[in-house]
C-alpha positions in Angstrom: 119.3 111.3 -17.9 116.3 112.1 -19.9 113.5 114.0 -18.2 109.9 114.0 -19.4 107.2 116.4 -18.4 108.8 117.6 -15.2 107.0 120.3 -13.3 108.7 121.9 -10.4 107.8 124.5 -7.8 109.6 127.8 -8.4 113.1 127.9 -7.1 113.1 124.3 -5.8 116.7 123.3 -6.5 118.0 126.7 -5.4 116.2 126.6 -2.0 117.1 123.0 -1.3 120.7 123.6 -2.2 120.7 126.4 0.3 120.1 124.0 3.2 118.0 124.5 6.4 118.5 128.3 6.6 117.0 128.8 3.1 114.1 126.5 3.9 113.3 128.4 7.1 113.4 131.7 5.3 111.3 130.4 2.4 108.6 129.2 4.9 108.6 132.5 6.7 109.6 131.0 9.9 112.0 132.3 12.5 115.6 131.3 12.1 116.0 130.3 15.8 114.1 127.4 17.2 113.8 125.7 20.5 114.8 122.0 20.4 113.5 119.2 22.7 115.7 116.0 22.5 114.7 112.5 23.5 116.2 109.1 23.0 116.2 108.2 19.2 114.0 111.3 18.4 113.9 115.1 18.5 111.2 117.7 18.3 111.6 121.3 17.1 109.2 124.1 17.6 109.0 127.1 15.2 106.7 130.0 15.8 105.7 132.2 18.7 103.8 129.9 21.0 105.5 128.4 24.1 105.2 125.0 25.6 104.6 123.3 22.3 107.4 120.8 22.6 105.8 119.2 25.6 102.4 119.1 23.9 103.9 116.9 21.2 105.8 114.5 23.4 103.1 111.8 23.0 103.4 112.0 19.2 107.2 111.7 19.4 106.9 108.7 21.7 104.5 107.0 19.2 106.9 107.8 16.3 109.8 106.3 18.3 107.8 103.1 19.0 107.1 102.7 15.3 110.7 103.2 14.3 111.9 100.7 17.0 112.7 97.1 16.4 111.3 95.9 19.7 108.1 93.8 19.7 105.4 95.7 17.9 107.7 98.1 16.2 108.2 98.1 12.4 111.9 99.1 12.4 111.3 102.0 10.1 114.8 103.6 9.6 113.5 107.1 10.1 110.2 109.0 10.5 109.7 112.7 10.1 106.6 114.8 11.1 105.4 118.3 10.9 102.4 119.6 12.9 100.7 122.9 12.5 98.5 124.0 15.4 97.4 127.4 16.7 99.7 129.3 14.3 102.8 127.2 15.3 104.8 124.6 13.5 106.5 121.7 15.3 108.8 119.2 13.6 110.0 115.9 14.9 112.1 113.0 13.9 112.5 109.4 15.1 114.9 106.7 14.0 115.4 103.0 14.5 118.1 101.4 16.6 119.9 100.0 13.5 122.5 102.8 13.2 120.9 104.8 10.5 121.3 108.6 10.6 118.7 111.1 11.8 116.4 112.5 9.1 115.8 116.1 8.2 112.0 117.0 8.4 112.6 119.8 5.7 113.9 117.5 3.0 111.8 116.2 0.1 110.3 112.7 -0.3 108.0 110.8 -2.6 104.5 111.3 -1.3 102.8 108.7 -3.4 99.0 108.8 -3.4 98.8 112.2 -1.8 99.1 113.2 -5.5 95.5 112.1 -5.7 94.5 115.1 -3.5 96.1 117.5 -5.9 94.4 115.9 -8.9 91.0 115.7 -7.2 91.2 119.3 -6.2 92.1 120.4 -9.8 89.2 118.3 -11.1 86.7 119.9 -8.7 88.0 123.3 -9.6 87.0 122.6 -13.2 83.6 121.5 -11.9 83.3 124.7 -10.0 84.1 126.7 -13.2 81.4 124.8 -15.2 83.9 123.2 -17.5 83.3 119.8 -16.2 80.4 118.0 -14.4 80.5 115.2 -11.9 77.9 113.4 -14.1 80.1 113.6 -17.2 81.0 110.1 -18.4 84.5 108.9 -19.3 83.5 107.6 -22.8 82.0 111.0 -23.7 85.1 112.8 -22.5 87.9 110.5 -23.6 86.4 108.1 -26.1 87.1 104.4 -25.9 90.2 104.6 -23.7 89.1 101.6 -21.7 88.5 99.5 -24.8 90.9 100.5 -27.5 90.4 97.3 -29.5 87.9 94.4 -29.8 89.7 92.1 -27.4 90.5 94.6 -24.7 88.4 95.8 -21.8 86.3 92.7 -21.2 85.9 90.6 -18.1 85.7 86.9 -19.1 84.2 85.9 -15.8 81.2 88.2 -16.1 81.0 88.7 -19.9 80.9 92.4 -19.4 83.0 95.0 -21.3 83.8 98.7 -21.2 81.3 99.6 -23.9 79.8 103.0 -24.6 76.9 103.8 -22.2 73.5 102.7 -23.3 70.5 100.7 -22.2 71.7 98.4 -19.4 75.2 99.9 -19.5 75.5 102.8 -17.0 78.2 105.4 -17.7 81.4 105.7 -15.6 81.2 109.2 -14.4 83.7 111.7 -13.1 82.2 111.2 -9.6 82.7 107.5 -9.9 86.4 108.1 -10.6 86.8 110.5 -7.6 84.9 108.1 -5.2 86.6 104.9 -6.5 83.3 103.4 -7.6 84.0 103.1 -11.3 84.6 99.3 -11.4 87.9 99.9 -13.3 90.6 97.5 -12.0 93.6 99.0 -10.1 96.6 98.5 -12.4 98.9 98.2 -9.4 96.9 95.2 -8.2 97.9 93.3 -11.3 100.5 90.9 -9.9 102.3 90.3 -13.2 102.6 94.1 -13.8 103.8 94.6 -10.2 106.3 91.7 -10.5 107.7 93.1 -13.6 108.1 96.4 -12.0 109.8 94.8 -8.9 112.2 92.8 -11.1 113.3 95.9 -13.0 113.5 98.2 -9.9 115.1 100.8 -9.7 115.4 100.9 -13.5 111.7 101.2 -14.2 110.7 102.0 -17.8 108.6 105.0 -18.8 104.8 104.4 -18.5 102.4 106.6 -20.5 98.9 107.3 -19.0 97.3 105.1 -21.7 99.6 102.2 -20.9 98.6 102.4 -17.2 94.9 102.6 -18.1 95.4 99.6 -20.5 96.8 97.5 -17.6 93.7 98.2 -15.6 91.2 97.9 -18.5 92.6 94.5 -19.5 90.7 93.0 -16.5 87.4 94.4 -17.7 84.7 95.8 -15.4 84.9 94.6 -11.8 81.3 95.8 -11.0 78.7 98.2 -12.5 79.7 101.8 -12.0 78.4 103.3 -8.7 77.4 100.0 -7.2 80.4 99.2 -5.1 83.8 100.6 -4.2 87.4 99.5 -4.9 90.3 101.8 -4.3 92.2 102.1 -7.6 95.0 104.1 -9.1 93.6 103.7 -12.6 90.7 106.1 -11.6 93.2 108.9 -11.0 95.1 108.2 -14.2 91.8 108.7 -16.0 91.1 111.9 -14.2 94.6 113.2 -15.3 93.6 112.4 -18.9 90.3 114.2 -18.4 92.1 117.3 -17.0 94.3 117.4 -20.1 91.3 116.9 -22.4 89.3 119.7 -20.8 92.1 122.3 -20.4 94.4 121.4 -23.3 97.3 121.2 -20.9 99.0 118.1 -19.3 97.5 117.4 -15.9 100.9 118.2 -14.2 101.1 121.6 -15.8 97.5 122.3 -14.7 98.1 121.3 -11.1 101.2 123.5 -11.1 99.3 126.4 -12.5 96.3 126.1 -10.2 97.8 124.9 -6.9 101.6 124.6 -6.7 102.5 128.1 -7.9 99.6 130.0 -6.3 100.4 128.5 -2.9 104.2 129.0 -3.3 105.0 125.3 -2.9 108.6 125.8 -3.8 109.7 122.3 -2.8 106.9 120.4 -4.6 107.7 118.5 -7.8 105.6 116.7 -10.4 108.6 114.8 -11.9 107.2 113.2 -15.1 109.7 110.3 -15.7 112.7 112.0 -14.1 114.1 109.3 -11.7 116.3 111.6 -9.7 114.9 112.7 -6.3 115.8 116.4 -5.8 118.6 116.7 -3.3 119.8 117.0 -0.7 117.5 114.3 0.5 117.4 111.5 3.1 118.0 107.9 2.4 115.0 105.6 1.5 114.8 101.8 1.6 112.4 99.4 0.0 111.2 96.0 1.1 108.5 96.0 -1.6 107.2 92.6 -2.8 109.1 90.7 -0.1 107.2 88.4 2.3 105.4 90.0 5.2 107.6 90.1 8.3 111.0 90.2 6.4 112.7 93.5 7.1 115.9 93.4 5.0 115.3 97.1 4.6 118.9 98.4 4.4 119.7 96.2 1.4 117.9 98.1 -1.3 118.1 101.9 -1.6 115.0 103.5 -3.1 115.5 107.2 -3.6 115.9 107.3 -7.4 113.5 105.6 -9.7 111.2 106.5 -12.6 107.9 107.8 -11.0 105.8 107.6 -14.2 104.5 104.3 -12.9 102.5 106.5 -10.5 101.6 109.4 -12.8 98.5 111.3 -11.7 97.8 108.7 -9.1 101.1 108.8 -7.2 104.1 110.6 -8.7 104.4 113.8 -6.5 107.5 114.8 -4.6 107.1 117.2 -1.7 108.0 118.1 1.8 106.2 118.2 5.1 106.1 122.0 5.0 104.6 122.2 1.5 102.0 119.5 2.2 100.9 121.2 5.4 100.5 124.4 3.4 98.4 122.6 0.8 96.0 120.7 3.2 95.4 123.9 5.2 94.7 125.9 2.0 92.4 123.1 0.7 90.3 122.6 3.9 90.4 126.3 4.7 88.5 127.1 1.4 91.3 128.8 -0.5 91.4 126.3 -3.4 87.7 125.3 -4.0 84.3 127.0 -4.0 82.3 126.2 -0.9 80.0 123.9 -2.9 82.8 121.7 -4.2 84.7 121.6 -0.9 81.6 120.5 0.9 81.0 117.8 -1.7 84.6 116.7 -1.4 84.2 116.2 2.4 80.6 115.0 2.6 79.7 113.0 -0.5 81.1 109.7 0.9 80.9 106.5 -1.0 77.8 104.8 0.4 78.6 101.3 -0.9 79.1 98.4 1.5 82.4 96.8 0.9 84.7 94.6 2.9 83.8 93.2 6.3 81.7 95.4 8.6 83.5 96.6 11.7 82.7 95.0 15.1 79.9 96.7 17.0 81.1 98.3 20.2 79.3 100.7 22.5 80.3 104.3 21.6 82.4 103.2 18.6 81.0 104.5 15.3 81.7 101.6 13.0 78.9 102.0 10.5 78.7 98.7 8.5 77.1 100.6 5.6 80.2 102.8 5.2 83.1 100.5 6.1 85.9 101.1 3.7 88.0 99.0 3.8 88.6 99.2 7.5 87.0 99.7 10.8 90.0 99.0 13.0 89.7 98.3 16.7 92.6 98.7 19.1 92.8 95.3 20.7 94.6 96.5 23.8 91.9 99.0 24.8 88.7 97.4 23.4 89.6 93.8 24.1 88.0 92.9 20.7 90.2 90.7 18.5 91.7 92.5 15.5 91.2 89.4 13.3 95.0 89.0 12.9 96.4 86.4 15.2 99.9 87.9 14.8 98.8 91.4 15.9 101.1 92.4 18.9 98.2 93.8 21.0 100.4 94.8 23.9 102.1 97.4 21.7 98.9 99.4 21.4 98.2 99.7 25.2 99.8 103.1 25.3 97.9 104.4 22.3 94.9 106.6 23.2 92.4 105.3 20.7 89.7 102.6 20.6 88.8 102.4 16.9 89.3 104.2 13.6 87.1 104.2 10.5 88.0 105.5 7.1 85.5 106.6 4.5 86.1 107.9 0.9 84.8 111.3 -0.2 85.5 112.8 -3.6 89.2 112.2 -3.7 89.5 112.8 0.1 89.6 110.3 2.9 87.7 111.0 6.1 89.2 109.2 9.1 87.2 109.1 12.3 89.1 108.2 15.5 87.3 107.1 18.7 89.7 108.1 21.5 90.3 106.3 24.8 87.8 108.7 26.5 85.1 107.9 24.0 85.4 111.3 22.3 85.8 111.3 18.5 88.1 113.2 16.2 87.4 113.6 12.5 90.3 114.1 10.2 90.5 114.7 6.4 93.4 113.9 4.1 95.1 111.0 2.4 97.8 108.3 2.7 100.6 107.8 0.2 102.8 104.8 -0.6 105.7 104.6 -3.0 108.9 102.5 -3.3 110.8 103.3 -0.1 108.3 105.8 1.3 105.0 105.8 3.2 103.4 109.3 3.7 100.4 110.6 5.5 98.6 114.0 5.4 95.6 114.7 7.7 94.0 117.8 9.3 90.8 118.8 11.1 87.9 120.0 9.1 89.0 123.7 8.9 92.7 122.8 8.5 93.7 124.6 11.7 95.4 121.5 13.1 97.3 119.4 10.6 100.0 116.8 10.4 102.3 115.5 7.7 104.3 112.3 8.2 106.8 110.3 6.2 108.4 106.9 6.8 111.6 106.2 4.7 110.8 102.5 4.6 107.8 100.8 2.9 107.2 97.8 5.1 105.0 98.7 8.1 103.4 95.4 9.1 100.6 97.0 11.0 100.3 100.2 9.0 96.8 101.3 9.9 97.3 100.4 13.6 100.5 102.5 13.6 98.9 105.4 11.7 95.9 105.5 14.0 98.1 105.4 17.1 100.2 108.3 15.8 97.2 110.3 14.8 95.6 109.7 18.2 98.7 110.7 20.0 98.5 114.1 18.3 94.8 114.7 18.1 93.1 112.8 20.9 92.7 114.5 24.3 95.4 113.7 26.9 
């Protein structure tokens, strides 16, 4: 098969072919591990600390609940997790009761929008080097990429177009792209584009960056830059194009040169248009574009498909180990100057979007910063979730009251209010792809981090599930 623009971590295929022993050696971990087994799930401790397996039992129980097909479970075939805390790594797996095999937490998966963290970090490195400014505008950097002809790039409902900046026409800046306040339509929210992709799956065609931008630009401006917020993959495609313009190298090569190789992420791949997921790998299943509540997950394998549809917004392949290394390096200050790292974490999009979260005593649901969620645990708070089908009883064992997500410069801040009214603030990103949901979060300094992957893409209550799993690991017990 033809491969376009594939960038791979050094020694990826050799290490993966070598199996678990090679992975353990590559990560610098001991070859002998203590294993704690539970029904439909296992947990493994690597490192020197003792008693860690028991400390993660709540997390493993939450994973098993999500994998189950009982009321409230999503029937995910398999979930893998890796946690780093106090110098120790723990890995765990959970599987559904549908007869699927256990997963291997060291194997690669498609991490979707976690790609955005790598691209945002590379962009801010260029800002720190003085080669790019947050105030630089897209038109000045790339020219008319959002309006390549007279009929493109206009919104017929508002009579606005992606014209060069000028009087009454504010620029779309690099900061707008990072904070999803550009007003550019998300190309993956175009139902006709998505339907075409679904119909051709897994034989997806190649998509160039300009083609993906065109899909978003065809809808015209959704709002004036900097005045609102709408999460969109087109923003990151544009940042990838900007990285190439500034450096003279494709965005994937620049991410590899600046992040993947220096951190030794030997299992991380920026695959271009190569549809083959590096092996050995677990099985993955898609229910994408099917009606909500219809599982049908074992009928459509989803390991191999052309990831160019994600590009700089969602093409990355990685492992729990590599992603833990990356988020710890990022938040620990190894990848960005202090000024840019602080900006990434603290320059939150201030625009009011969506529905303000319910006001509850001790729960920090700030209506001015609600994006797009301020989710309340109905079992603990007794406040309705707004979804009549929400199986509230499922959350009774989850030690959280509410969760709010806010967008920084390419980074998501997630604030959990725990059952005891304490709060936990985490930083990271979610990632979705055909057959795969991924999550990467850590405390502010990166000392406590988690990487998760589901090998099915149909969680009905995704944010409830994620918040419950994060609370099981990070909230006091």
